C-alpha positions as CSV (number, residue, x, y, z in Angstrom):
1,M,-4.0,-2.0,-10.5
2,P,-1.1,-2.1,-12.9
3,D,-1.1,-4.3,-15.9
4,P,0.2,-7.8,-14.8
5,A,2.8,-7.7,-17.5
6,H,4.3,-4.7,-15.9
7,A,3.6,-5.5,-12.3
8,G,6.5,-5.3,-9.9
9,R,8.6,-3.1,-12.3
10,R,9.5,0.2,-10.8
11,P,10.2,3.2,-13.0
12,K,13.9,3.9,-13.6
13,G,13.6,7.4,-12.1
14,D,12.0,6.5,-8.7
15,V,11.0,10.0,-7.5
16,G,10.0,8.7,-4.0
17,L,13.5,7.2,-3.5
18,L,15.1,10.4,-4.7
19,V,13.1,12.5,-2.2
20,V,13.8,10.2,0.7
21,A,17.5,9.9,-0.1
22,S,17.8,13.7,-0.5
23,V,16.1,14.3,2.9
24,A,18.2,11.5,4.5
25,I,21.5,13.0,3.2
26,T,20.5,16.5,4.3
27,A,19.5,15.3,7.7
28,G,22.8,13.3,8.0
29,A,24.8,16.4,7.0
30,L,22.9,18.6,9.5
31,C,23.4,16.0,12.2
32,Y,27.2,15.8,11.5
33,F,27.7,19.6,11.4
34,L,25.3,20.5,14.2
35,K,25.8,17.6,16.7
36,G,29.3,16.5,15.8
37,P,30.9,13.4,14.3
38,E,30.4,11.3,17.5
39,V,26.6,11.7,17.5
40,F,26.5,11.2,13.7
41,L,28.4,7.9,13.9
42,A,26.4,6.7,16.9
43,T,23.2,7.4,15.0
44,L,24.5,5.8,11.8
45,G,25.3,2.7,13.9
46,D,21.8,2.6,15.3
47,D,20.4,3.0,11.8
48,L,22.5,0.1,10.6
49,D,21.2,-2.1,13.5
50,L,17.6,-1.1,12.5
51,L,18.3,-2.0,8.9
52,L,19.7,-5.4,9.8
53,S,16.7,-6.1,12.0
54,I,14.1,-5.3,9.3
55,L,16.0,-6.7,6.3
56,P,14.8,-10.2,6.9
57,K,11.2,-8.9,7.0
58,V,11.7,-6.9,3.8
59,L,13.2,-10.0,2.0
60,A,10.3,-12.2,3.3
61,G,7.8,-9.6,2.1
62,V,9.3,-9.5,-1.4
63,L,9.4,-13.3,-1.6
64,L,5.8,-13.5,-0.3
65,S,4.7,-11.1,-3.0
66,G,6.3,-13.1,-5.8
67,L,5.1,-16.4,-4.5
68,L,1.5,-15.2,-4.0
69,T,1.5,-13.7,-7.5
70,V,2.0,-17.2,-8.8
71,L,-0.2,-19.1,-6.3
72,L,-3.3,-17.0,-6.2
73,P,-6.0,-18.3,-8.6
74,Q,-6.5,-15.4,-11.0
75,D,-10.0,-16.4,-12.1
76,K,-11.3,-16.5,-8.4
77,V,-9.5,-13.3,-7.5
78,A,-10.9,-11.5,-10.6
79,R,-14.4,-12.8,-9.8
80,W,-14.4,-11.8,-6.1
81,M,-12.2,-8.7,-6.2
82,G,-12.0,-7.6,-9.8
83,A,-13.5,-4.6,-11.5
84,R,-16.8,-6.4,-11.9
85,S,-17.1,-7.5,-8.3
86,G,-19.0,-4.4,-7.4
87,L,-19.8,-3.4,-3.9
88,R,-19.3,-7.0,-2.7
89,G,-15.7,-7.0,-3.8
90,L,-15.0,-3.7,-1.9
91,V,-16.7,-5.0,1.3
92,L,-14.8,-8.3,1.0
93,A,-11.5,-6.5,0.4
94,G,-12.1,-4.1,3.4
95,L,-13.0,-7.1,5.6
96,A,-9.9,-9.1,4.5
97,G,-7.7,-6.1,5.3
98,A,-9.3,-5.7,8.7
99,L,-8.8,-9.4,9.5
100,L,-5.2,-9.6,8.1
101,P,-2.7,-10.1,10.9
102,G,0.7,-8.6,10.6
103,G,2.2,-5.3,9.4
104,P,3.2,-3.8,6.2
105,M,5.5,-6.6,5.2
106,M,2.4,-8.8,5.0
107,A,-0.2,-6.3,3.7
108,F,1.7,-4.6,0.9
109,P,3.0,-7.8,-0.8
110,L,-0.4,-9.3,-0.5
111,T,-1.9,-6.2,-2.1
112,V,0.6,-6.4,-5.0
113,A,-0.2,-10.1,-5.5
114,L,-3.9,-9.6,-5.4
115,G,-3.5,-6.9,-8.1
116,V,-1.5,-9.1,-10.3
117,A,-4.0,-11.9,-9.8
118,G,-6.9,-9.8,-10.9
119,A,-8.0,-7.4,-8.1
120,D,-8.8,-3.9,-9.4
121,I,-7.7,-0.5,-8.1
122,G,-10.8,-0.2,-6.0
123,T,-10.5,-3.4,-4.1
124,A,-6.8,-2.9,-3.6
125,T,-7.6,0.5,-2.1
126,A,-10.3,-1.0,0.1
127,F,-8.0,-3.7,1.2
128,I,-5.2,-1.3,2.3
129,A,-7.7,1.0,3.9
130,G,-9.3,-1.9,5.8
131,W,-5.9,-3.0,7.0
132,S,-4.9,0.6,7.9
133,L,-8.1,1.7,9.7
134,L,-9.9,-1.4,10.8
135,N,-7.2,-4.0,11.6
136,L,-8.7,-6.0,14.5
137,N,-5.4,-7.2,15.9
138,R,-4.1,-3.7,16.2
139,T,-7.4,-2.4,17.6
140,L,-7.8,-5.1,20.2
141,V,-4.2,-5.3,21.3
142,W,-3.0,-1.7,21.1
143,E,-5.9,0.7,20.9
144,M,-8.0,-1.0,23.6
145,S,-4.9,-1.0,25.8
146,F,-4.2,2.7,25.5
147,F,-7.5,4.5,24.9
148,P,-10.8,4.6,26.6
149,H,-13.1,1.9,25.0
150,D,-15.8,4.4,24.1
151,F,-13.2,6.3,22.0
152,V,-12.1,3.1,20.3
153,Y,-15.7,2.2,19.5
154,L,-16.4,5.6,18.1
155,R,-13.2,5.7,16.0
156,Y,-13.8,2.2,14.7
157,G,-17.5,2.9,14.0
158,L,-16.7,6.1,12.1
159,S,-14.1,4.2,10.0
160,L,-16.3,1.2,9.0
161,L,-17.5,2.6,5.7
162,V,-14.2,4.4,4.8
163,P,-12.6,1.4,2.9
164,V,-15.7,1.0,0.7
165,L,-15.9,4.7,0.0
166,L,-12.2,4.9,-0.8
167,G,-12.6,1.9,-3.1
168,L,-15.5,3.5,-4.9
169,S,-13.6,6.7,-5.3
170,A,-10.5,4.9,-6.6
171,R,-12.7,3.1,-9.2
172,A,-14.3,6.3,-10.3
173,I,-11.0,8.2,-10.6
174,F,-9.3,5.3,-12.4
175,A,-12.3,5.0,-14.8
176,R,-12.2,8.7,-15.6
177,T,-8.5,8.7,-16.1
178,K,-8.7,5.6,-18.3
179,A,-11.5,7.2,-20.3
180,E,-9.5,10.4,-20.8
181,A,-6.3,8.6,-21.9
182,P,-7.6,7.7,-25.4
183,R,-8.8,11.2,-26.0
184,K,-5.4,12.6,-25.1
185,D,-3.7,10.0,-27.4
186,S,-6.0,10.9,-30.3
187,A,-5.5,14.6,-29.7
188,S,-1.7,14.3,-29.7
189,E,-2.0,12.3,-33.0
190,G,-4.1,15.0,-34.5
191,N,-1.6,17.7,-33.5
192,A,1.3,15.7,-35.0
193,E,-0.3,15.7,-38.4
């Protein structure tokens, strides 16, 4: 997870935003020239309605993230979900993600807040994976309604270990990247002399 001192700060050149904005502008131009101004304006109106309907959720999610960052006890989060929490922390994070009700406006701010409070990259990864793959609310309400139960049981069973495996992988990759950073810094200092 990012350093708490820099948590919540986005880089000035947000590549993701630039990519999405470029695709949106291109799609808008194509819609205008291929389908006409009437379809373009109707679509723009629908998009504005969607924006207005999700804006309160986005604002609530940002507010939730900020408040949880302050309210979560850092010593307990670090002990239960920090880098030294081991396998227990990954299992706990995956389980918490599976039990968390709500959508991304609940899961993502909570993940940011956990990271600022002391959760490491592995438990944050396990939490998001647990929420994405094992969410009980979504499984019971939606999957069980649309798919045969044996399919749902198979999919869920095959996904049970994924949050822990992804958390272990994230920890290993992060540890390797962190270990290589000092070597790159010392190599660049040696080249500068």
